[in-house]
Residue, then its C-alpha position, 0 to 999 in steps of 0.5 A: m500500500p502506498k504511503s500517504l499523509p492524510k492530515v495535510q489534505v485537511m489543512r488550510p493555507r497558513d497552517s503549519l505542519t511541524d515535526y515532518l523530517h522523520p523517516d517514520r510512518h506518516g512522514v513526507l517521503d514515499e518508499r523511494g525517498k520522494v516527497l509525497p504528491e499530497v505534501l507538494e500539493a499542500r505547499q502549493r495551497g500555502i501550508l507551511f512546513d516547520v522543522g520542530h527538531g525534538s526527540s524523535h522528529f529529525a533525521f539527517h537523511v530525511a532533511e537531505q532528501t527533502i532539501d535535495q528535491g527543493f523542499f526546504p522548510e519555511t521555518i526552522s525551530s527546535d522543540v526544546t524540552t527536558r527530554t531534549l535539552n541535553g541532546p539531541t536538540f540542545d537549543t535552537l542554535t544547535t538545530l540551525s547549525k545542523f542545517l549548515l552541516i547538510g549544506i544550507s547557507v547561513q543566510d537561508v538558515l537564519r531567514a528560516a529561524t527569524w524572518n520567515p516565522a515573523r512573516a508566517f504568524d500574526y502576532g499583532v506587532s511588527l516583528g523581524t524589522l529594525r525600522q525606526g519606532s519598532d522594538a529592537d529585538v536583535s540576536i548577535l551570533q557568531l559563526r565559529d569554525g571547528d570540529f562539532p559533533f551533531t546528532d539527529s533524533h535517530q542517534e546518527t552523529r555527524k561532524g560539522g565544520q561550523k556552529l552558531f553561538p550566541v554573543q548578545t541579545v537585545r530585547s526592547g532595547k535591553i542588552y543581555g549576554p548569552e548566559q541571560a538570553 
């Protein structure tokens, strides 16, 4: 029986499907590793796809297969809980760095974690801008080169050459260091 993802058929434009980069049942890939037709159709209808990396819904090979087919997530988020805080997720910057490891540019990774979510959801305030009169919400990050181990939700560990680290955060004009952010 061919694999299918029936929940995308009832979703409406601007709904967000998260936790989709896993190889398990009800994933976005068919048995041959191709993005399911109903998933492609859902994106055409305006359904948003979010990473939501947690304890079981992120596999390097699934992320690579979808991205190789031009199916990049609109938003990249982490699902940090007490179960994932000490691995494999750790934090949002580690999740973003995993996408650097699989070949996504730093600009595209940061856009998927900042600009795209700010545009996707109506929070009732202007987000993702540095326009005069808006709240200054800025994350200052450093991209470091090195030898960094990254593990997906299925215990596959890979070595990456770059990782994002926090430097400072500005929230409504107040400056916080990485230990406070």
